[in-house]
N, C-alpha and C positions, 0 to 999 in steps of 0.2 A: 499773622497767626497770633491770636490773643494767648498770652502766657502769663502765669503768676510768677512774680520775680521779686527778689530782694532789690529794692530801689535805693535803700540807704543802709549803710553798715551800722550796726549797734545792737545792743541787747533788746529784744522785743519786750522784756520785762522791766526795762529801765524806767523808774518813776519820773525821770526828767524827760518830758516830751521832746525837747530839743535834741537830746542825746539818743533817744530811743531809735532803734532800727525801724525800717518801714517796709511793708509789703504792698505791692501794687500790681496792676495789670498793665503789661506792656505788649507792643507788637514786635514779634521777632520774625525773621525771614524763615519760611518753611524750607527745610533742606531738600535738595533734589533727590528724587527716587533713584537709588542705584540699582544695578541689576539683581542684587541679592537682598534688597531692602523690602520692608513691609511698611506701608503707611497706615496708621491706626487713627480712626476717629475715636477720641478718648471719651469714654462714658463717665468714669469716676476716677478721681485721684485722691488718695488719703494723705493727710498730713502726718509726717513721721516726726518722732521726737528729735531727730537729727536736723530737721529743717531750721529751727531757731539757731542752731550752731552755725549754719551757713550765713545767717543774717549777722552773726557776730564776727564773720570773716575767717572762720576755721579753715576753709579751703581757698581763700583768696578774697580780695577786697574790691575788685573791679566790678562795678555794677553797670547794668542789671545782671543779677545772677538768677537764671531760670531755676524753678523748683519743680519737684514732683518726680517720684520714682516708684510709688505704690499705685499702680493703675490697672484699669481694665478698659476694654473698648471693643471696637469692631473693625475688622480688616477692610480698609477702603480701597487700597491699591496694592498691587504686587509687582516687584521688578521681574524682568523676563526670566530670571533664573531662580526666583524665590519660591520654588515648588518642591524642595527636597523633603520637607516634613508634612506635605499634604495640605498646606494652608490654601484656603479659597476666600475670595472676596465675600464678605458678609459673615465670616466666622467670628465668634465671640472669643476674645483672647485676654490674657494677662501676660506679664513677662518680667524679665530680668533687665533692669536699667543699665547694667554693665555689659559692654561688649569686650570679651577677651580676644586678644589678637590671634592666639593659637600657634604663634610662630616663635615667640621669645622663649628663652630657656625655662623660666618657671612654668609657662603654659605647657610646654612639651614635656616637662618633668612631673606633671600632675599637680601643680600648685597654681592654678589660675588666679587665686586671690592675690598673688604677687605679680600679676601680669605687668610687664615693664611699660606697657603702653596704655594702661587703664585710664589715665587722666587725659588722654588725647581725644576721648570720645564722650561728649557730654550733651545729651539731647533730652532736655527736661520734659516731663510728661504731664505737668499740671497745666494743660494747654488744650486748645481745640483739637489739634492733631499732634502726633509724634511719629517720626520715621525711624525705625529701628532695623537692625540686621535680622534676617530670618532666624538666626541662631538664638536670638533673645526672646522669641515669641512662643507662647504656649497656648494651645487651644483649651478653653475651659470645658470641663464636663457639663453635660446638659443639666445636671442637677444643681449646678452652682450659678446663681444669678450674677449679672454684671456688678451689682452693688457689692456683693460679698467677694467677687472675683478680684477686686482691687486689693484684697488682703493676701494675695498669693506671695508677694515679696516679703512682708513681715512673717508669714508662715514659714517661708524658706529660712529665715534667720532662726526661728525656733527649731527647725529641723537641724540646722548646722550646729546650734548650741547643744542639742541632744547628741549629735555626732561627737562633739569635742569632749563631752562628759565620759564617753565610753561606758555608759550606764549598763548595769546588769539587772535582770529581773530581781526585784526584791530590795534593791538598794534604797537606803533612806535618802531623801532628797529635800533640799531647801532652796527656794528661789527668793531672792531679795529684789523688791521692786515690782509693784503691781500695775505698771503701765501696760500697753499692748504687748510688747515683747515678753515681759515677765508673765503675763496671763497666758499667752500662746505657748510659751515654753513650758509652763506648768501643765497645760493640756497635753502637749506632745510627750513630755516626760511621763505623764500618767499612762499614756499609750505604751510606753516602753517598760512598764512594770514598776514604776516608782512606788515606794511605800513611805509612811510617815511624811507624806508630801505636804510641805509647809510653805506658806507665803509670809514673808517678812515685809510689812508695809504699814506706814503710819496713818494712811487715810482709810477710815472705816469702810467706806463704800467699796473700795478696791478689795479689802479683805473679804467682805461679804460676797463680792463677785467671784473671788477665787473659790470660796466654799461652794458656791453654786456650780462651779465648773470642775470640781473633782479634788480640791485640796482637802487633806485630812485634818489640818490644823492651820492656824494663823498666829502670827506674833506681831504685836504693836511695839516697835522698838523704842517708842517714846515713853509709854506708860508702863511697860513691862521690862523685866530683866531678861534681855535677849538670850544670854548664855544659859541662865537657869531654866528658862522655858524650853530651850533646845535640849537640855539634858533631860527634862521631864518627858518630852515628846519621843526622844530616842532611847529611853531607858538608860541614859548615862553614856551612850556610845558615841554620840555625835552623828553628823550626816556624812554618808559615803560620797555624796555629790552635793556641791554648793554652787549655785549660779547667781551671779550678780547681774541684774538687768536694770539697776537703778541709775548707774552712772554717777552716783553721789559719793564724793570723797569722804563724807561723814559716815557712810554706811559700810564701805568696803573693808576697812581695817578689821572690824570685829568678826567678819565672816570666817577668818582663819581659825578663830577660837572655837567656833561651833562645828568645824570640820573634824571628822573622825580620823584616826591614824590611817594613813594610806589613802586618804580621800583625794578627789579631784575637785579643784575650785576653778570655775570658768568665769572670767570677767567679760561678760557679753554685752557691753555698752560702750558708748563714747565717754571719754573722761577729759577734764581740762588738760590742755597740752602741757601745762607747767606743774601738774600735780605729781608729787612723788610720795609713794607710800612707804613708810619705814617697814623693814622686814627683818625679823630676827631669824637668820639662817639656821642657827643651832636649834631653836625651838620648832620651827615650822618645816624646814626641809631636811634637817638631819634627824631629829628625834621623831617627828611625825611623818616624814617622807611624803609630804603633800606634793601633788602635781598641780602647778599653777599654769593656766593657759588663757588665751583670749580669743575673740572673734572679730574679724574685720568685715568680710563680706561672705557670701554664701555660694561658693562654687559647688557644682555637682548636687546641690540640694533641691533645685527646682522641680525635677521630675517627681521626687518623692513628696515634696510639699503639695504638688498637684494631686497626688493620690490621697493624702490625708485631708485636704481642704474640705471635702464634703462631710467629713466626720468631726470637724471642729465646731464648737459653739461660738458663733460669730454675730448673733443678733445684736448684742449690746455694743458691739464696735461700729455698727452701721446705723445707729438711731439718729445721729445728728448730721444732717446734710445741708450744705450751703451751695448756692449757685456760683459759677465762675466769677461773675461780676461782684460777688460779695466776699471775695477772698480775703481782703483785709479784716473783715468782721470774723471770718472763719479762723484766722490766726489769733485774733483776740480771744476767741472762745477756747482755742487750743491752749494758749498760755495760762488761761484762768485755771486749768486743771479740773474743771467741773464735769468734764465729759470723758468717757473711756477712750473715745476716738472721734476725730472730725474728718468728714469726707466732703470733698468738693465735687459737685456735678458739673462736668465740663461741657457736656452736650446732653440733650434729652433724646435718648435712643430707646426705641421699642425693644424690649428684652424678651426673647423666647426661652430664656433659661428658667430653671426650677426655682423654688423658694429657698432651697438650701444655700 
């Protein structure tokens, strides 16, 4: 089974070619089809911003490390008991790359994101096929193409971010970071009634993209005074909701200053494991009563992400597509930062879905 994988640990951005991490195509054994499993012929798998972190050894250093968790495809085979949600062979699907055990204390207590067995199940989807448990698989609406369907997983992250903000209609909202998660979160927060909706992003093309997709304002944190601009946009009140989707240690500290009193600040990205952010408890938690929280994964968000997927503006995320055999070049394009999103075509599958 051809699979895109990390074949050498190291930063994909390292200027030293000898030290640089490497992405390649490897042959992995296809898992046996269990009684409750679904075998998927993968159509598209998108590169996530977290994938380069895997190349850096964030979750382990034993190679090869199979990649791919944002995917769509077609049901190729079903286990004998995999019929509880009505799946049929030939169905167009997307899904959740995580299988929650359902039996540990966190799962039974409504906190699947802390499943004690979450690391035991790793079946990468940037491959010819992937075999997942039926509970992970969602049938795509007829109006959503396979190409756009591979964005269900990042859409679920945007939904989870919105959940964690506890946004109320009319709240002033700022999003830091104009990558795919930041852009999708901006759209979902717009659906939730965000006002003064602002993207903070140094790259002009990403700021322009946000304005096309519903942002009321943008801030360039490099050439503008971020705090002063935020004061102007919010009439001096600050933002009721602030979301970081950048993962940048340079960006996160100043976000507390643009938050209004009583605001919620969501750190919705991956951060360097050794990064520690100074926090003045008196200023930010005592006097401003800020609520600070984060996002790990997206339990309970997929059904609602599936509902909003047809209503999201996704064209710009699916413009750049590489074939499976060209995965190394696809990752080079990804780390260049020149494209909103990179998608890998794992199989050429005739798609009966709509253009949305």
